[in-house]
DRENZANU-236470 format. One line per field, with one value per residue: residue number from 0; x, y, z of N, C-alpha, C, O, CB in turn. Coordinates in pm, whole numbers, plus 50000, padded with zeros to 5 digits. Glycine has a CB too. Example, Ala and Ser with C-alpha at 12.3 -4.5 7.8 and 13.67 -1.06 7.14 Angstrom:
BEGIN
resi = (0 1)
nxx = (51319 51285)
nyy = (49431 49775)
nzz = (50780 50708)
caxx = (51230 51367)
cayy = (49550 49894)
cazz = (50780 50714)
cxx = (51320 51290)
cyy = (49670 50003)
czz = (50780 50787)
oxx = (51424 51341)
oyy = (49668 50114)
ozz = (50846 50804)
cbxx = (51131 51408)
cbyy = (49553 49940)
cbzz = (50905 50572)
! end
This chain:
BEGIN
resi = (0 1 2 3 4 5 6 7 8 9 10 11 12 13 14 15 16 17 18 19 20 21 22 23 24 25 26 27 28 29 30 31 32 33 34 35 36 37 38 39 40 41 42 43 44 45 46 47 48 49 50 51 52 53 54 55 56 57 58 59 60 61 62 63 64 65 66 67 68 69 70 71 72 73 74 75)
nxx = (62365 62112 61989 61827 61898 62108 62457 62720 62940 62823 62640 62821 62963 62762 62705 62954 62962 62741 62835 63063 62943 62734 62845 63017 62818 62635 62791 62826 62562 62506 62686 62568 62362 62140 61972 62175 62053 61903 62054 61993 61780 61891 61908 61669 61520 61447 61319 61550 61655 61469 61502 61766 61739 61574 61739 61941 61833 61709 61705 61967 61989 62228 62312 62119 62173 62428 62379 62226 61950 61769 61729 61932 61818 61898 62073 62418)
nyy = (72131 72226 72184 72391 72645 72938 72945 73117 73167 73134 73345 73559 73526 73577 73849 73959 73897 74048 74305 74325 74313 74507 74762 74852 74851 75039 75270 75282 75316 75560 75726 75721 75890 75830 75753 75592 75401 75241 75020 74833 74694 74495 74279 74146 73871 73815 74072 74216 74153 74269 74537 74574 74565 74787 74998 74971 75054 75296 75658 75808 76021 76176 76187 76349 76591 76645 76694 76916 76908 76914 77004 76847 76538 76428 76533 76554)
nzz = (61176 60959 60621 60543 60621 60601 60634 60811 60636 60388 60383 60408 60172 59986 60040 59972 59699 59609 59669 59506 59260 59259 59322 59102 58903 59001 58976 58696 58604 58724 58587 58342 58379 58524 58836 59073 59228 59068 59018 59206 59104 58959 59121 59122 58987 58640 58615 58608 58357 58185 58259 58176 57895 57857 57949 57762 57516 57560 57554 57710 57996 58015 57750 57631 57755 57661 57392 57418 57432 57650 58002 58257 58402 58638 58917 58963)
caxx = (62314 62022 62009 61734 61946 62236 62565 62790 63023 62733 62592 62934 62990 62655 62728 63071 62922 62656 62917 63149 62857 62650 62920 63047 62693 62584 62872 62797 62429 62517 62754 62473 62272 62028 62002 62246 61966 61851 62138 61927 61689 61965 61894 61538 61521 61363 61306 61681 61672 61384 61568 61884 61694 61523 61854 62021 61772 61653 61795 62019 61985 62352 62318 62034 62241 62540 62327 62156 61807 61693 61807 61958 61714 61958 62186 62530)
cayy = (72236 72172 72236 72498 72773 72983 72954 73245 73183 73151 73483 73649 73513 73647 73993 73994 73893 74164 74427 74325 74330 74626 74888 74903 74875 75166 75376 75288 75375 75702 75796 75730 75999 75781 75733 75467 75305 75147 74900 74735 74614 74381 74167 74085 73787 73849 74217 74267 74139 74372 74666 74579 74599 74924 75088 74959 75120 75426 75773 75834 76164 76249 76210 76464 76710 76669 76752 77039 76892 76957 77007 76712 76482 76386 76617 76471)
cazz = (61088 60858 60486 60513 60671 60550 60730 60812 60516 60272 60390 60380 60029 59914 60056 59893 59558 59583 59672 59387 59144 59266 59328 58966 58830 59052 58915 58553 58587 58760 58478 58231 58410 58604 58977 59096 59295 58968 59024 59294 59022 58908 59215 59105 58868 58524 58605 58571 58212 58124 58284 58089 57760 57860 57956 57640 57402 57598 57546 57843 58030 57985 57605 57602 57803 57571 57269 57451 57412 57768 58125 58312 58488 58765 58960 59005)
cxx = (62227 62046 61919 61777 62079 62336 62631 62866 62938 62680 62701 62968 62887 62674 62848 63037 62838 62739 63003 63067 62786 62729 62956 62922 62631 62658 62841 62663 62430 62584 62664 62371 62149 62070 62070 62161 61903 61933 62074 61829 61759 61954 61762 61537 61415 61342 61440 61705 61590 61450 61691 61846 61643 61640 61935 61965 61708 61755 61838 62017 62113 62372 62235 62102 62356 62495 62252 62006 61725 61783 61829 61845 61766 62072 62297 62631)
cyy = (72170 72240 72356 72635 72808 72985 73091 73267 73199 73294 73583 73645 73586 73798 74039 73996 74015 74291 74436 74353 74466 74758 74937 74932 75008 75283 75394 75356 75522 75783 75810 75840 75958 75773 75597 75360 75206 75018 74793 74647 74490 74260 74093 74003 73829 74000 74277 74257 74244 74509 74682 74621 74743 75023 75085 75044 75255 75536 75806 75983 76238 76269 76332 76593 76745 76735 76882 77031 76943 76957 76867 76668 76448 76482 76528 76553)
czz = (60981 60724 60454 60567 60605 60663 60719 60682 60391 60268 60357 60231 59945 59923 59974 59745 59523 59579 59547 59261 59145 59261 59187 58885 58872 58986 58767 58528 58623 58650 58356 58255 58488 58750 58994 59163 59197 58966 59111 59217 58970 59000 59199 58976 58766 58507 58562 58421 58138 58140 58196 57948 57753 57863 57827 57526 57434 57570 57687 57871 57996 57835 57567 57644 57709 57441 57293 57433 57529 57890 58178 58404 58626 58796 59008 59079)
oxx = (62265 62115 61934 61701 62153 62303 62600 62858 62976 62675 62677 62999 62921 62660 62844 63078 62861 62715 63015 63118 62780 62682 62930 62919 62580 62597 62832 62651 62362 62543 62683 62301 62063 62188 62027 62194 61855 61886 62099 61797 61695 61988 61745 61551 61306 61347 61443 61771 61637 61453 61719 61914 61666 61640 61992 62041 61657 61875 61755 62040 62108 62443 62275 62090 62379 62565 62219 61939 61623 61899 61752 61785 61689 62156 62274 62733)
oyy = (72069 72341 72417 72731 72720 73022 73170 73375 73270 73356 73681 73748 73649 73868 74146 74088 74079 74377 74543 74412 74533 74855 75053 75028 75081 75381 75506 75442 75602 75895 75901 75880 76041 75785 75498 75241 75100 74916 74674 74536 74390 74148 73987 74058 73873 74049 74375 74344 74302 74588 74791 74705 74813 75120 75187 75099 75322 75511 75829 76064 76354 76362 76410 76695 76863 76820 76952 77133 77009 76916 76776 76749 76440 76508 76435 76500)
ozz = (60922 60716 60349 60559 60560 60775 60630 60624 60298 60162 60287 60171 59845 59822 59914 59673 59420 59494 59487 59166 59041 59202 59156 58808 58787 58945 58718 58441 58558 58622 58276 58163 58516 58783 58934 59156 59237 58916 59090 59261 58940 58959 59259 58867 58804 58395 58488 58363 58040 58045 58147 57888 57655 57788 57787 57447 57344 57563 57774 57780 57953 57796 57481 57575 57679 57386 57198 57421 57510 57882 58146 58475 58722 58711 59086 59123)
cbxx = (62431 61876 61984 61600 61960 62225 62668 62887 63117 62616 62535 63057 62995 62518 62749 63185 62845 62546 63007 63222 62753 62568 63047 63132 62593 62599 63020 62798 62326 62596 62881 62403 62230 61980 61872 62367 61857 61851 62277 61854 61634 62111 61906 61426 61500 61229 61259 61790 61630 61242 61606 61954 61585 61431 61943 62030 61670 61612 61727 62160 61955 62472 62268 61899 62294 62612 62236 62208 61775 61571 61737 62092 61654 62009 62144 62595)
cbyy = (72317 72189 72126 72463 72770 73123 72843 73252 73064 73050 73512 73612 73368 73607 74027 73895 73764 74175 74428 74191 74219 74623 74870 74803 74760 75173 75346 75147 75300 75718 75723 75597 76064 75643 75741 75492 75379 75211 74934 74806 74698 74417 74218 74194 73641 73780 74278 74192 73997 74372 74680 74443 74502 74946 75051 74813 75031 75427 75897 75778 76180 76173 76086 76450 76689 76537 76653 77150 76747 76865 77094 76709 76358 76238 76718 76403)
cbzz = (61024 60902 60385 60567 60824 60485 60708 60931 60501 60279 60527 60465 59990 59970 60203 59920 59528 59689 59798 59373 59139 59391 59412 58891 58855 59206 58934 58491 58673 58891 58440 58210 58285 58553 59063 59178 59371 58829 59078 59408 58904 58888 59357 59103 58906 58536 58741 58647 58167 58189 58432 58086 57714 57983 58074 57597 57343 57747 57476 57858 58176 58044 57529 57674 57948 57541 57200 57367 57387 57793 58230 58388 58423 58759 59071 58886)
! end
């Protein structure tokens, strides 16, 4: 086996890590009122940091609904 390929256990470990990381992140983002698919951005280096800052300081759709400002942006 050469060093330039992934082995079975490396691939399985990567999938397990992604599942353990992405599933809760998907749920958190969905509860905030956004589409859970935004969790996939966390896999892209540097873009994930920018997205984290945007989500941290943006008004979340579920906050707007709670205050009665406007209709929800995402159906849940």
